[in-house]
Every structure is written in C-alpha cells, then in structure tokens.
C-alpha positions as CSV (number, residue, x, y, z in Angstrom):
1,M,-24.8,65.7,-229.2
2,R,-21.4,67.5,-228.9
3,P,-19.3,67.8,-231.9
4,N,-15.7,66.3,-231.9
5,I,-12.7,68.6,-232.3
6,T,-9.4,67.3,-233.3
7,I,-6.4,69.6,-231.9
8,T,-3.0,68.7,-233.4
9,I,0.2,69.6,-231.7
10,P,2.7,70.1,-234.4
11,I,5.6,70.5,-232.0
12,P,5.1,68.5,-228.9
13,Y,8.4,70.0,-227.4
14,M,9.9,73.5,-228.3
15,P,13.3,74.8,-227.2
16,L,12.9,77.4,-224.5
17,E,14.5,80.1,-226.6
18,E,12.2,79.4,-229.6
19,Y,9.3,79.4,-227.3
20,C,10.3,83.0,-226.0
21,R,10.8,84.1,-229.7
22,V,7.2,82.9,-230.5
23,T,5.3,84.2,-227.5
24,G,7.5,87.5,-227.0
25,M,8.5,86.3,-223.5
26,S,11.9,87.3,-222.1
27,I,14.2,84.3,-221.5
28,G,14.5,85.4,-217.7
29,T,10.8,85.2,-217.3
30,A,10.6,81.9,-219.0
31,R,13.3,80.6,-216.9
32,D,11.6,81.8,-213.5
33,M,8.4,80.0,-214.7
34,V,10.3,76.8,-215.5
35,R,11.9,77.1,-212.0
36,D,8.6,77.5,-210.3
37,G,6.8,74.9,-212.4
38,R,4.4,77.3,-214.3
39,L,6.0,76.3,-217.6
40,P,6.2,72.4,-218.1
41,I,9.5,71.1,-219.8
42,K,10.7,67.8,-221.0
43,P,12.5,65.9,-218.3
44,K,16.2,65.8,-218.9
45,A,18.7,62.9,-218.2
46,D,21.4,65.4,-217.4
47,K,19.9,68.0,-214.9
48,A,22.9,70.4,-215.1
49,R,23.3,70.5,-218.9
50,G,21.1,69.9,-221.9
51,L,18.6,71.7,-224.0
52,V,15.5,72.9,-222.2
53,E,12.4,72.1,-224.1
54,V,9.0,73.5,-223.3
55,N,6.3,70.6,-223.1
56,M,3.7,72.2,-225.7
57,A,1.4,69.3,-225.3
58,A,1.1,69.6,-221.7
59,L,0.5,73.5,-222.2
60,T,-2.2,72.7,-224.8
61,V,-4.0,70.2,-222.3
62,R,-3.6,72.7,-219.4
63,A,-5.1,75.5,-221.6
64,L,-8.1,73.3,-222.8
65,S,-8.7,72.1,-219.3
66,E,-9.4,75.7,-218.3
67,C,-12.2,75.8,-220.8
68,N,-15.7,74.6,-220.2
69,I,-15.2,71.8,-222.4
70,A,-14.9,67.9,-221.9
71,L,-11.4,66.7,-222.9
72,N,-10.4,63.2,-223.8
73,A,-6.8,62.9,-224.2
C-alpha cells in the first residue's frame, strides 16, 4: 500500500518580482518564460496592465507530474 502525502501550497499566486527574488532568476528571463508559456501565470482581466502573478499551484503540479508518482489533485 502506498502512503498518502499531503502537499500544501501556501502561496497559490506569487508576484513575478517576488518569484524572481525567491528563485534568483532575472526578471528578463522570467518574462521570456511567461511569454513562451514555460512559466504559468494567473489570467489577467486587463492584458496590457495589471500585476503578473506566477501560478505556483500549476508549477507544483507540473513538478510532481514529472516524478514517478501517482497524483490525485
């Protein structure tokens, strides 16, 4: 029988600048990754303006799906 593991995501959305500070990634690289879809973001009502927020939940699910584990979301 496989054990159950609970993963808590304390911050489901993180501002892009904070994500860069935490990961050490440059803001230019992060913006390029958002543009080409490698970094998922929260949909914005106003595409031209507004805070860009990284979807940490989606990143966590993506990382877990790359492991050899069964994932129930």
